[in-house]
Each structure stands twice: as structure tokens, then as C-alpha cells.
C-alpha positions in Angstrom: 0.0 0.0 0.0 1.1 3.5 -0.5 0.4 6.8 1.2 1.0 10.4 0.2 2.1 12.6 3.1 1.0 16.2 3.7 4.3 17.5 2.4 4.0 15.6 -0.9 6.4 12.8 -0.1 5.2 9.2 0.0 5.8 6.0 1.8 4.9 2.4 1.2 4.1 -0.4 3.6 3.0 -4.0 3.7 1.6 -6.1 6.5 2.3 -9.8 6.5 1.4 -13.0 8.3 2.1 -13.2 12.1 2.7 -9.5 12.5 5.5 -9.1 9.9 5.6 -5.6 8.6 7.7 -3.5 6.2 7.8 0.3 5.7 9.6 1.9 2.8 10.3 5.7 3.0 12.0 6.7 -0.2 12.7 10.4 0.7 14.5 9.2 3.8 16.2 6.4 2.0 14.9 4.0 4.7 13.5 0.6 4.9 12.2 -0.7 8.3 11.4 -4.4 8.7 9.6 -5.9 11.7 10.0 -9.7 11.7 7.7 -11.6 14.1 6.4 -15.0 14.6 3.5 -14.3 16.9 -0.2 -13.6 16.7 0.1 -11.5 19.9 -0.8 -7.9 19.2 2.0 -5.4 19.8 0.9 -2.2 21.4 0.4 1.1 19.5 3.0 2.6 21.8 5.5 1.0 19.4 4.8 1.5 15.7 7.1 1.4 12.8 5.9 4.7 11.5 6.6 6.3 14.9 10.2 5.0 14.6 10.4 6.4 11.1 9.3 9.9 12.2 12.2 10.0 14.6 14.7 9.7 11.7 16.1 12.8 10.1 
């Protein structure tokens, strides 16, 4: 899936089986991968996008 941000940049993300996730942020030249093997929900206090927002 893709998303256009308010500043005109975009990012892409995919959600996989057992909470595996990937976020691609081209304008920050960043790929974040979360590998998991659990059906347990991880809290919204930790989100890949929140991590990406901390990057400069």
C-alpha cells in the first residue's frame, strides 16, 4: 500500500502473516522491517511509523 504525506512525499508499507511488517520511506532512503512469529498484538506505543518519524 502507498500513502502520500501532507508534504507531498510518499511512503509504502505492507503487513504480512504473524505481524510481519515493512515500511519503505523513499525520501529518507529508509526501509524498516519488523519480523515476528506471533499472533500476539503489539501495542500502538511502538509502531514502525513512529520510529520512522524520529529519523532525520
